[in-house]
N, C-alpha and C positions, 0 to 999 in steps of 0.2 A: 698615248697610241692607238690609231686607229684599228679599227676592226674591221677588217676585209669582209668577215662573214655575218657581218650585222644583219645582212637580208635575211637571217636564216633565226627565227625567233629562239632564244633561249641561247645561243651559244657566244659565250665570251672569251676572253682571252687571259691567261693565268697572268696575276701579275696587275690584271684594271681592277677587281673588284676585291672587299676587302676579305683578310683571311680569317679561315674558318678559325674559331675560339680552338684550342689547343685543350689534350688530355692528358696530364702528369699523372704516370702512375710512381708512387714513392714508397720504396720497400724497406725495412729495417727491423732488426731485432725488438723485443720488447724493453721497455723502458729507453730507448735511443733517442725519445723526444720527437715522435712523428707527430703526434697530436698538436704540440705546442710552434709547429714549423706553418700552421695556420694564421699564425698573429704576424707574419711576414706580408700577410696579405692584406694589414691593414693599412687606409689610406692609398690601395692601390685602385686607378691608375690617378685618382684624384683624390686632394686634402677629406677626410670626411667618409670614403668609401669604405664598404665593410665587405667582408666574405661572410656567406652562411655555413655554417657547420650545421650537416645532414651526420647525427650522431647515432650508427647501429651500437658502438660501443658508450654507453650511457657516461661513464666515467672520464672518458678522453677530453671533451672539452675542460672540463674543471681543471686540468693542469692548466690550461690559457689563464683561469682566472687567478691561481697561486702566481703568475708572472704578472697581475697587475692589470688585463687585458679583458674587460667583460664582452664576450663574443657572441653574436646571434647566433642561436641552436635552437636545432629541432630535435629532441630526442624521440627515438622512433618509438621506445617503451611508454612513452607519456601521452600518445597520440591516441583520438578514438578508436575502438577496433577491437573485435575478439582475438584475433589473432595478430602475430606480429606481421605475416602479409599483408594483412586488413588496413593496419598501424601504415605500413609503410605505402599501400595505395594512397592512402588520406594524406600522406605527406607530398605525393606526388600529385593528387589533384588539385590539394591547395596550391602549392606553386605553380601548377599551371592558370588557374583561374587567376592569381597576383599579375601573371604574365601576362595574361588576354586584356585584362583592366586597366595595364600599365600601371600596376602599383607593386612593380617589383624593385624595391631600392636597392639590391645586393649587387656588386660587379665579378663575384666568383664564388663557387659552390666547392666546399673541400667534403668529401664523403671519409667518415670517420668511424668503421672501415670496412673496405670490401670483403677483407676476411670473416670479421664477425658478423657481418649483414650475414654472407655465403653459411656461415655455419648455424647462425641460427635459424634462417628459413629449413637448412638441411635436418635441423632435430627437430623443427614444426612438423616439417613434412612426413617424417617417418615416425612421427606420433598421432597427426592425423589420417595420412593412409599408410599404413601399415602393409608391406609387400614382403614376399619371399625373394621378390628379385630386387636389390638394390639399385638396379638401374633405372626404373620407375621414377624414386625418389631424385635421384641425381638429374634424370629429365625434367622432373616437375620445377626443382630449384635452379636448372639452365636457364627453363624459360621464362622464371620471375626474377631472376637478375639480369637476363638480357633485357627484358622489358624495363626495369627499373632503369638500367644505363641509356638506352635510347630516349627514354623519357627525359629524362635529367641532362642530357645531352641537346634534345631539342628547344628545351630553354636558352640554347644560343649564348652559354657563358663559358668560360675558360673553366675548367675542372679539376680537381686534385682529388686520385683517390689514392688511398693510404691502405697499405697492404701491409703486413706480417712477411718476413722473409723465410723461406725455404732454404735451409744451408745446400750446399752443393753436396753431392752424394757420388762417391766411386762405385760403380757396379761392375762387377766380375761375371764372365762368361767364359765355359769351356768352349773351346772351338773343335771341329770334326777330329782335327788332327791331334787332340788332347792338351795342346797348351790352352794355358789360361788367358785371356785378355782382359783388359782396365778400360774402363771410359769414365771418364768423370759428366755428371749432368748437371750442367750450372745451376748455381741457386738461383733462384726468382721469387714471383709472389707467392705466398702459402694460403692459396684459396681454396677452398675445398670446392670438387668438381670440374666441371669444364670451362668455368667461366674465367678463370685464370688465364686461360690461354686466348679467351675473346679478349677480355681486357687488356690483354700483354699485345696482342695482335692490333687493337684499335689506339692503344695509347701513339701519342706524339713523340712522348720521349717516357724512358724507363729511368727513374733516379734513385739509386741506393745508397742509403744515407747510413753515413757513418759517423760515427762518436769517438773523437780522437783527444785524448789526455794530452795537453798541454801548458796544462799546471796554473794557477791561480795566480791572477794578474796579467795572464798573456791575451794580448790583442784579441776582443773577438769571443774569449773562453766566459765561462758562466762562472757564479760563486763555488763550484767547486772544480776548475781547472779543466772543464771538457769544452771542446768546440765540436760544432756541426758542420759538415760538410756535404756534399750531393755530388754523388759520381757521374758522371755524363758520358762514361763509357762501361764496357763490361770489366767488373773490378774485381781481385779476389776471388775468381773462380762466381762470382753473381751476375746476372744478366743486366747490361744496361742500354743506354743510347739510344739512338733513335734517328729519325731522319734531318733532325736539328742539332745533332754533336756538332757538326762543324762550326755552331756558333758560338761554342762554349769551351773555356780551358777545361782541363780535367786535373782535379777536382775544382768545382764551383762550388759560390758560397750557398749557403743553405737556406735562400732567400727568394720564396717562390714568388714575391711580386717581380724581382730583379731578372728571374728566369723567363716569366712570361713576356716582359718588356723584351727582351731579347727575340722572342720565338716571333712575337707578334709585329717588331721592325719600331718599336715605341722609342720614342728618345730614353735614355736611362740615366738614371744621377746619379 
C-alpha cells in the first residue's frame, strides 16, 4: 500500500508496519496452573526458542520443572541488591544491557506473577518508609510497578503477566428512597494498589484461566483428569477479553504460543 503521507517524516499507515508485541494478562485462582502455562511458549515462534520467566514468586517456575521442562528463569530474590526493589532493578538493567548488546536469546517474557511482585514491593515499602498515610506507600509502589512494566515492554517482546484472581463481589447500598440496590463488581486481577487498573488497561487481552475436570484419559487432560482453558470474553462474572477477542473462540486452548500467533497474524500450526 502506497503511503500518500510519506512526505511527512514519521507518519505511517496502520497495517503497513510490524504489529506491536502483545501484552497478555492471565488471571486465575491459586493452584490453577498459571505458572505451567509458560511451557506452551517453548519453541515459539521457532524450534529451540524459549521464554524467559521473571519470577517474583520463586516457587512458580519450579512447577514447570516437575513437568519435565527446564525453563530459563530469573528469580528476583536471588539477584544482587539489599531490597527487593534493588533486586528487581538489577533484573531490568541486566536485560536491557543484554538487549542493547544483541545478546538476548529469548522470544517472550513471562512475569510470574504481577500479584506477588506488587505485594512484596508494598510490604517492603511499608517497612522501609513507614507512614501514617498509607496512600504514600501505595503511591511509591505504583511508581515502581509502572517503571517495571514500561522497562519490560521496552524490550520489544510479547509479554505474559500472570496474576491471582480477585473473585466477583456483590455490593449492596441503600438508595435515598430507602430501597436496597445490589450491584456485582466483576472479578479480575488481584493486585495490590492502582497497578491492577494500569496493567488491565494496557493489556491487549485479559484471559481468565479455568481448570476443568474432564476425567482421566480425556483429550488434553493431565494425569489428574483436569484440562485448562483460557476464556477470551468476560466469563463467570470475571472480566476478560480485549481488542483481539474477535480472533478467538470462547473458550480457547490454554496455549500461549497459539494465542500470540493468532494476535500477531502468524501462520498457526
